[in-house]
N, C-alpha and C positions, 0 to 999 in steps of 0.2 A: 494466382500470383506466386512469385518467389518470395517466401517470407522466412526470416531468421528470428528465432527466439533466443535472446541472450539470457542465460541463467537456467540451469536444469534443476531448480528446486521443485517443490510440489506444484506451485502455480505455473512456472515456466513449462514444466512437463505436461501439465494438464492442458494448457493453451496450445502447445505443439500438437497434441493429439487431436484436439478440437479442430484446429486449422487444417490438419491433414485430412481429417474426415470430411471437411468442408470442400475438399478438392484442390487445396493449395499444395505447392511444392515446398516442403518445410525442412529447415535445418535447425537443429537444437544445439546450442553452444554451451559447453560445460568448462569452467575455468580450470578445474583440476584434471590434468592430462590422464592420470591413471583411472579416475572415476569415469571419465568420458569413454575410456576403453571398456570398463565394466558395463556401463549403460548400453554401449553398442553391442556387446557380446550377449548380455543377459536379457536385454529388451524389457527391463523392469527397474524402476527407480526404488530400490528396496529401502533406502534411507528416508527419502522424502515423500514417496507416493507408493507404498507397497501394495501389491495385489492388482495393479493396473498395467496391462500390457501396452508397450510402446510399439506401434506399427513399424514393420521393417522398412516401409517407404520413407520414414523420417531419417534424414541424415544426421548423425550425431558426431560432433567434432570438438576438438580443443583448439583448432586453428582459427584464430579470430579473423584473419584476412580472408580465408576461405569462406567463413560464415557470413562476412559482411559485404563481400564484393558483389556488385551488380544485383542488388535485391530491390524489389518493389517496396518492401516493408521490413523494418527492423523493430522487433518488440523487445523492450527493455524490462526484463523480469528479474533484475538483481536488486539487492537492498540499496536504498537511496544513497547511503554513505559511500558506496563503492562505484556509483555510476560514473563519476567524473574521471576516475582513472581508466575505466574501460573506454570512455569516449575519447580520451587522449590518443589511444591507439587506433580507434575506428576512423578518426578524422584524416588519417593518412591515406585512406582508401577512397575509392570512387563511390560517393553517396548521392550523386546527382540523380534526381527522379526517385529518391527513396523517401518514404514516409516513416518517421520515427514515432513509435507509440510506447508511452510509459505505462506500465501496470504496477509500478512501485508505489508505495504509500508512505512517504516520509518527507522530511525537510532536512536538507543538508545542515549539519551542526555549525559550521563556521560561516558559510555564506548566507545561511537562512533562506536558501532558494528551494523552490519546488523542483521536481525533476525536469519539467518542461523548461524552466528557467535555466537549469544547469545545461541542458542541451543547447539552448540559444547562446549561453555564455561561453561554452567550450567550443562549439562549432560555429565560428564567427559569421560565416557567409551563408548559413542555412536560413531559408525563409521561414517565418513563423507559421505559414500555412502548411508546412511540411511536418509539423509537430502536433501530436495528439496524445490523449490519455484514454485509458479504459479503466473504469472503477465502479464499485458498487458492492452490495452484499454477496460475496462469492467465495466461499471456501473451496479450495482445490479438492478436498476430500469428497465433496458433494458433486461439484461440476464434473469431475472425472468419472463419476458414476451416473452421469446424465440426469441428475436431480434438477428439476426446473428452476431456473435462475434468471434474474433480470439485472442488467447493469447499464452504464451510460458510457457512450463514446463521445469525447469532447475535443474540440479544436477551436482556435479562433476563426477558422474558416469552415463554414458549414459543409462544403464539398469534401473536405478532409474528414470531418466527423462522419459523414455518410459513407465515405470509402471504408473507414474502420468498421462502421456499423455493418456494412455489407460483408466484409471479410470474416467477421466473427459470428454473425447471426445464424442460429440453428433452431431446430424445433424445440430444444430444451434450454437454449442459451439466448434469451431475448435481449436485444441491444437497442437502447434508445439513443438519440443524438442530442447534442448540446453545443452551444458556442461559448459556454462559460467554463473555459478550461481551468482557470484558477479556482473557481468555486468547487469544481469536481475534485481537484487536487487537494485543496485545503480540507474539504469534507473527509476525504479518504485518509489524510495524514493526521488531522487533529483528533478524529474519533478514536485513534489508537491510544492516545493519552487518556481520554475519558474511560476507555475500556480497561486500562490498568487500574483506574480508580474504582471501577465496578468490580474488578477482581479483588481488590483490597477489601471491599465491602463483603464479598463472598467469604474470603479467607478469615476475616475478623468476625464473621457471623453476626453482622449488624441486622440483616433482614431485608425483605423485599421492599418495604417502604423506603429504606435508605437508598437502595439501588435504583428505584424508580426516580427518586429525587436527583441522584447523580446523573442519570441519563437525560432527564428532562432539562435540568439546569445546564447540563453539559452541552446540549445542542444549542442552548442560548449563547454559551461562551464561544462555541465553534462559529456560530453565525456572526456574533459581534466582531470577532477578530477577522474572520474571512471577509466580511463586508468592508471593514476598514482597509483591508489589503487589496480591494478591487473586485471581489466576487459579487455575484447577484444574490439577493436575499432568498429568492425562491428555490435556488439550487439546494439549500440546506434542508428543505423539507422533502426532498426527493430521494432517489435511490442512493446517490453518492453521499448524502448527508445523513438524514434520519435512518434510512434503510440500512446503510453500512454500520451506523452506530448500534442499532438494535442487534444485528447479528454478531457483531464483535463483542458486545457486552454480555451477550447471553449464551453464546455457543461454546460447547466443549472443545471445538476445534480452534478456538481463538488463542493464539500464542500470547497476545498482550493481556487478555483477561487472566491467563494462566500465571503470568509473571506477577500481576497484582495479587492474585489469590495466594501465591506462595509468600509474598511480602506480608500479606495480612495474617498469615500463619506464623510469622516470626523469622522466616529465612532471610539471609542477606542477599542483596542483589547480585553480587559477584558470583556467589555460589549457584544461584538460579541460572544465570546466563551461561556459566561454565557447563552446566548439565544439559543444556539445550542444543539440539542439532540445528535448529532453524533460528532465524533472526526475528526478534520482536521489535519491529520498527518504532513502536511507541516510546521505547526507552530513550533513544537518542533524540527523537522528535520532541520529547518532553523538555529537553534542554533548549531546543530551538524555539519552542512555543514560549518558554519562560523568557528568553531573550527578546522575542518579538513583542510580547505583551509589555515588557518593561520599556523597550525602545520606543514603542508607539503609545504608551500609557493607556493601554486597553485592559480593562478589568477582566481577569480570568481566574477567579479564586479556586476553582476545582483543579485546573491545570497547574496552578501554583502549588496547591496542596500536594498533588502527585509528585511534582518536582522535589518538593521539600522532603517527602517520604523516601523517594528514590535516592537522592543525592546528598541530602543533609541528614539522612537517617533519623528523621523525626518519627515519633510514635504515632501510628495511624489513629489510635483512639483519641489522642490529644488534638491532632490536626482536625479530625472530624468534629470534635467539640467546638473548636474555634470556627469552623465553617458554619456550624449550626447557630452560633451565638453572635454572628456578625450583625452589624446595624440592620434594623428593619428596612425592607425595600418594598417598592411596588413591583409586581411581576410585569416584565416587559418582554 
């Protein structure tokens, strides 16, 4: 297939290489013109994926029309808060017979939409069967080095899910299929907020018991809100739910866990974000989850605590104490 990957961050670069090795004709789009030239010349993404060679067969461009025209598949690997602006330009081109695949893991802060919903909202005449997502426990640093990984391809249409599955499946990158597109998206997005909480636990040196509690009760919150918003319960016990939560809360590669760890050590959020090259999706998604839980009156105490620590600058130790001393509950 002719496939374009929008976004030359670590994940976009990794997926471009994977798809090219799988026999596809791949174009990688980078929004910074000068950096696109650097990537094309050096064939290495030294900022986001150092040490990994980009095959010469991959076309690298800054030209969005050239990247988007007459493609079988367009993979969206840009942060969720920037997706809409890129789609505004894409929809001017011919996207008939094109499948859009989101690999972003976030919720738009104003509309509170997932990326698949943003695609439907922005490209008005696109059929929902032409939209899919790919998500799961998959750090670019490991996939690029062919470390065995398993993820989920989802679409409202099983044929589209299987098309994505076939496009990405390799001997080291195992892809399962699903028709619960919202469940896969909410699992991927909401776990980033919980991962910030897990990082705060690490930074404040609370201990493994506390982190286990955050992760376990965190998946309960993710499931509760996701199911209310239309997802299937079983999705959250799978790769895009519990699987992605585990790796994001535990891994040294996790940007969201890193943000939380730095917060737990006493640094200010603005200083942390300023020092990072890559986007931690969980920060803005924390705002979105807070709004969603309030709007729909769904209880998400850990996500609320993370929001308060990030944006109301509340003390992590005090917020943790309040979480621990909430009214007694039955585990559900």
